C-alpha positions as CSV (number, residue, x, y, z in Angstrom):
1,X,-12.9,19.6,-27.2
2,X,-11.7,19.6,-24.0
3,X,-7.7,18.6,-23.4
4,X,-7.1,15.1,-22.0
5,X,-4.5,16.4,-20.2
6,X,-6.0,18.9,-18.1
7,X,-8.4,16.9,-17.5
8,X,-6.0,14.3,-15.8
9,X,-4.9,17.5,-13.6
10,X,-8.2,17.9,-12.5
11,X,-8.7,14.6,-11.1
12,X,-5.5,14.4,-9.4
13,X,-6.1,17.6,-7.8
14,X,-9.5,16.0,-6.7
15,X,-7.7,13.1,-5.2
16,X,-4.9,15.0,-3.7
17,X,-6.2,17.7,-2.7
18,X,-2.9,20.5,-3.1
19,X,-1.0,21.6,-6.1
20,X,2.2,19.9,-4.8
21,X,0.9,16.9,-4.2
22,X,-0.7,16.9,-8.3
23,X,2.9,18.3,-9.7
24,X,5.3,15.3,-7.6
25,X,2.4,12.4,-8.8
26,X,2.6,14.0,-12.7
27,X,6.1,15.3,-12.8
28,X,5.2,18.5,-13.2
29,X,6.3,22.3,-11.5
30,X,3.5,23.5,-9.0
31,X,3.4,26.5,-11.7
32,X,2.4,23.7,-14.8
33,X,-0.2,22.6,-12.5
34,X,-1.8,25.6,-11.8
35,X,-1.3,26.9,-15.3
36,X,-3.1,24.1,-16.7
37,X,-6.1,24.2,-14.2
38,X,-6.4,28.0,-15.2
39,X,-6.6,26.9,-19.1
40,X,-9.5,24.1,-18.6
41,X,-11.1,26.8,-16.2
42,X,-11.1,29.1,-19.2
43,X,-11.8,26.2,-21.8
44,X,-15.0,25.4,-19.9
45,X,-15.8,29.1,-18.9
46,X,-16.7,28.4,-15.2
47,X,-14.5,28.3,-12.1
48,X,-13.4,24.5,-11.1
49,X,-11.5,24.8,-8.0
50,X,-12.0,27.0,-5.0
51,X,-9.0,27.0,-2.0
52,X,-10.6,25.8,1.3
53,X,-7.7,26.3,4.4
54,X,-4.5,25.3,2.6
55,X,-6.2,22.9,0.5
56,X,-8.0,23.3,-2.2
57,X,-11.5,21.4,-3.4
58,X,-13.3,21.3,-6.4
59,X,-16.7,23.6,-7.3
60,X,-20.0,22.1,-7.8
61,X,-19.0,22.4,-11.8
62,X,-15.6,21.1,-10.9
63,X,-17.3,17.7,-9.5
64,X,-19.3,17.6,-12.6
65,X,-16.6,17.9,-14.7
66,X,-14.5,15.2,-12.6
67,X,-16.9,12.5,-12.9
68,X,-17.3,12.8,-16.8
69,X,-13.0,13.1,-16.8
70,X,-13.1,9.8,-15.1
71,X,-15.3,8.1,-17.0
72,X,-13.2,9.5,-20.3
73,X,-9.6,8.6,-18.4
74,X,-11.0,5.0,-17.3
75,X,-12.1,4.6,-21.2
76,X,-9.0,5.5,-22.4
77,X,-7.3,2.9,-20.3
78,X,-9.6,0.3,-21.1
79,X,-8.6,0.8,-24.9
80,X,-4.8,0.3,-24.1
81,X,-6.0,-2.7,-22.5
82,X,-7.8,-3.9,-25.6
83,X,-4.9,-2.7,-28.1
84,X,-2.5,-5.1,-25.4
85,X,-4.4,-7.7,-25.8
86,X,-4.7,-8.2,-29.6
87,X,-0.8,-8.7,-29.5
88,X,0.2,-12.7,-29.3
89,X,2.9,-11.9,-26.4
90,X,2.4,-10.0,-23.3
91,X,4.7,-6.7,-23.7
92,X,4.9,-3.3,-21.7
93,X,5.9,-2.0,-18.5
94,X,4.3,-2.6,-15.0
95,X,4.4,-0.7,-12.0
96,X,4.1,-2.6,-8.7
97,X,4.0,-0.8,-5.7
98,X,4.4,-2.8,-2.5
99,X,5.4,-2.5,1.6
100,X,8.7,-3.4,2.7
101,X,8.5,-6.9,4.0
102,X,6.7,-7.9,0.4
103,X,9.9,-6.6,-1.0
104,X,12.1,-8.5,1.3
105,X,10.9,-11.7,0.8
106,X,8.7,-12.8,-2.1
107,X,8.7,-9.9,-4.9
108,X,12.6,-10.1,-6.4
109,X,12.1,-13.5,-7.0
110,X,8.6,-13.3,-8.2
111,X,10.1,-10.6,-10.6
112,X,13.0,-12.6,-12.0
113,X,10.7,-15.3,-12.5
114,X,8.0,-13.5,-14.6
115,X,10.9,-11.9,-16.6
116,X,12.3,-15.3,-17.7
117,X,8.7,-16.4,-18.6
118,X,8.1,-13.1,-20.4
119,X,10.9,-11.6,-21.3
120,X,9.0,-8.5,-23.0
121,X,7.4,-7.7,-20.0
122,X,9.5,-5.0,-17.6
123,X,8.5,-4.3,-13.6
124,X,9.2,-1.4,-12.0
125,X,9.0,-1.9,-8.2
126,X,8.2,1.6,-6.0
127,X,7.9,1.0,-2.0
128,X,5.0,2.6,-0.1
129,X,2.6,2.0,2.5
130,X,-1.1,1.5,1.7
131,X,-2.3,4.8,2.8
132,X,-0.1,6.4,0.0
133,X,-0.1,3.5,-3.1
134,X,-3.8,2.9,-2.8
135,X,-4.5,7.0,-3.9
136,X,-1.5,6.7,-6.3
137,X,-3.1,3.3,-7.8
138,X,-6.6,4.9,-8.3
139,X,-4.9,8.1,-10.4
140,X,-2.6,5.4,-12.7
141,X,0.6,5.9,-10.6
142,X,1.0,2.5,-10.3
143,X,-0.6,-0.8,-11.9
144,X,-0.6,-3.0,-8.9
145,X,-0.4,-2.4,-5.3
146,X,0.4,-4.9,-2.8
147,X,-1.3,-3.8,0.6
148,X,-2.2,-5.5,3.5
149,X,-5.0,-5.2,6.2
150,X,-5.0,-5.9,9.9
151,X,-7.7,-7.3,12.0
152,X,-10.6,-5.1,12.3
153,X,-9.3,-2.7,10.1
154,X,-10.1,-3.4,6.6
155,X,-8.6,-1.8,3.3
156,X,-10.9,1.1,2.5
157,X,-13.0,0.7,-0.4
158,X,-11.7,2.2,-3.4
159,X,-13.7,3.3,-6.7
160,X,-12.8,1.4,-9.7
161,X,-10.3,-0.6,-7.4
162,X,-10.5,-4.6,-7.7
163,X,-9.2,-6.5,-4.8
164,X,-8.0,-10.0,-4.0
165,X,-6.1,-11.8,-1.3
166,X,-2.8,-13.5,-1.6
167,X,-2.1,-15.0,1.5
168,X,-3.1,-14.1,5.2
169,X,0.8,-13.4,7.1
170,X,0.6,-14.6,10.8
171,X,1.4,-11.4,13.5
172,X,3.9,-12.5,15.9
173,X,4.9,-10.7,19.6
174,X,8.7,-10.3,19.1
175,X,11.2,-10.4,21.6
176,X,14.7,-11.3,22.6
177,X,15.4,-14.5,24.6
178,X,15.9,-12.8,27.9
179,X,12.3,-10.7,27.8
180,X,10.8,-14.1,26.5
181,X,11.8,-16.2,29.6
182,X,10.4,-13.8,32.3
183,X,6.8,-14.4,30.8
184,X,4.2,-16.8,32.0
185,X,2.9,-19.0,29.0
186,X,-0.7,-19.6,28.8
187,X,-1.4,-15.9,30.3
188,X,-2.4,-12.8,28.4
189,X,1.1,-12.4,26.8
190,X,1.0,-8.4,26.0
191,X,-0.4,-7.3,29.9
192,X,3.0,-8.6,30.8
193,X,4.7,-6.7,28.7
194,X,3.3,-3.4,30.0
195,X,7.0,-2.1,31.5
196,X,8.6,-2.7,27.8
197,X,9.7,-0.4,25.6
198,X,7.6,-1.3,22.1
199,X,8.5,-0.5,18.2
200,X,5.7,0.5,16.3
201,X,5.4,1.5,12.7
202,X,4.1,5.3,12.1
203,X,1.5,7.4,13.4
204,X,-2.3,6.8,12.2
205,X,-0.8,3.3,10.4
206,X,-3.1,0.7,10.5
207,X,-0.1,-1.8,12.3
208,X,0.3,1.1,15.1
209,X,-3.2,1.4,15.6
210,X,-3.9,-2.3,15.7
211,X,-1.1,-2.9,18.3
212,X,-1.9,-0.1,20.2
213,X,-5.4,-1.0,20.8
214,X,-4.4,-4.7,22.0
215,X,-2.5,-2.7,24.5
216,X,-5.0,-0.8,26.0
217,X,-7.3,-3.9,25.5
218,X,-4.6,-5.2,28.1
219,X,-5.1,-2.1,30.3
220,X,-1.8,0.1,29.8
221,X,-0.6,2.8,27.2
222,X,2.8,1.0,25.9
223,X,5.7,3.1,26.2
224,X,7.1,3.6,22.4
225,X,10.8,3.8,22.5
226,X,11.1,2.9,18.5
227,X,8.4,4.7,15.6
228,X,9.6,3.0,12.5
229,X,7.9,2.4,9.1
230,X,11.0,-0.1,8.0
231,X,10.2,-3.3,10.0
232,X,13.7,-4.3,9.2
233,X,14.7,-1.4,12.1
234,X,12.4,-2.8,14.3
235,X,13.5,-6.1,14.3
236,X,16.8,-4.4,15.3
237,X,15.6,-3.2,17.8
238,X,14.2,-6.7,19.4
239,X,17.6,-8.4,18.7
240,X,19.1,-5.9,20.5
241,X,16.7,-6.7,24.0
242,X,15.6,-2.7,23.4
243,X,12.2,-3.5,22.5
244,X,9.3,-5.7,22.0
245,X,7.1,-5.8,18.5
246,X,4.3,-7.1,16.9
247,X,5.9,-8.3,13.4
248,X,4.4,-10.3,10.7
249,X,5.6,-13.7,9.6
250,X,7.3,-11.9,6.4
251,X,9.4,-9.4,8.6
252,X,10.8,-12.3,10.8
253,X,12.1,-14.7,8.1
254,X,15.6,-13.3,8.6
255,X,15.6,-12.8,12.3
256,X,18.4,-13.8,14.7
257,X,18.4,-17.0,16.0
258,X,17.5,-15.8,20.0
259,X,14.6,-13.5,18.8
260,X,11.4,-15.3,20.4
261,X,8.1,-15.2,18.7
262,X,4.2,-15.9,20.0
263,X,1.2,-15.0,19.0
264,X,0.1,-12.0,19.2
265,X,-3.1,-12.1,20.6
266,X,-5.5,-15.0,21.7
267,X,-5.2,-17.5,19.0
268,X,-3.3,-16.7,16.2
269,X,-3.9,-13.2,14.4
270,X,-2.9,-12.6,11.0
271,X,-2.7,-9.3,8.3
272,X,-4.5,-9.7,5.3
273,X,-1.8,-9.6,1.9
274,X,-3.9,-8.1,-0.5
275,X,-3.5,-7.4,-4.6
276,X,-5.0,-4.2,-5.7
277,X,-5.6,-3.0,-9.2
278,X,-7.4,-1.0,-11.2
279,X,-10.3,-2.6,-13.1
280,X,-9.8,-0.5,-16.2
281,X,-6.4,-1.9,-16.9
282,X,-6.8,-5.4,-15.4
283,X,-6.9,-7.5,-18.6
284,X,-4.0,-6.0,-19.7
285,X,-2.0,-9.0,-20.9
286,X,1.4,-7.8,-19.3
287,X,-0.5,-7.1,-16.0
288,X,-2.3,-10.3,-16.3
289,X,0.8,-12.5,-16.3
290,X,2.1,-10.3,-13.4
291,X,-0.7,-11.2,-11.7
292,X,-0.5,-14.9,-12.5
293,X,3.3,-15.0,-10.8
294,X,2.2,-13.2,-7.7
295,X,-0.4,-15.7,-7.4
296,X,2.1,-18.4,-8.1
297,X,4.6,-16.8,-5.2
298,X,2.3,-16.3,-3.0
299,X,1.6,-20.5,-2.8
300,X,4.4,-21.0,0.0
301,X,2.4,-18.7,2.4
302,X,-0.6,-20.0,2.3
303,X,-0.1,-23.0,4.6
304,X,2.2,-20.9,7.1
């Protein structure tokens, strides 16, 4: 009989590619992960993993086994969900991952109201960007993930994950009053800011890619003076007059009064705020009431 814990390690290795990444996800030591892989290979009698540069990849036999492992682990999660459904009252811990501006606006109030309605449901929040949280959701590190999609940059399809749009969050070109006074209304505003310093998110993130593409469409390469995933830090640079930035509405809820905002492109553009859940555990009562609470928390933003 194959060991379930070792199959889980193999699945994580398939998704994460390095022993250290698997160790961090499962709270193991790197040597323990390596040992679990060796023991699984001994159990099945074939090599399952091979090195490719600094990463590891599964052998053809490893790919066959991990395909079955995904199904087995999925069935176990569905069994847990069915047991939870049999209880009269939702109970258990729901682990939510989300980006920063969600954590700074609607999430804390949503969690408070959820726990008032369902005292036996506990929520654990983890902050992270979609590039990190979606793979972690797929491997059951989280139960729900709130992610974002920028125009023309959709969230990639992930096997076993259900996506639901909560609301659209308008994108605004934000700057201090002095910079705003020099703009000519009605013309391409981004093109008029070719000499400005820009605050953007981290390399290879969807928000940064979108901003740089918009600047290039307007004929220039942005001069980046602030690179940070922390939207509050970007806003501080805007408030100080150091930079301009494209920021979503959630990030501007507590902006200083002298900050001016304009549509980030011709016509209002928005990012989609999306809820992602694993299909195998989506029907668990604690997760279901959390999803309902998130939908209620989204209502005030639907008309913005």
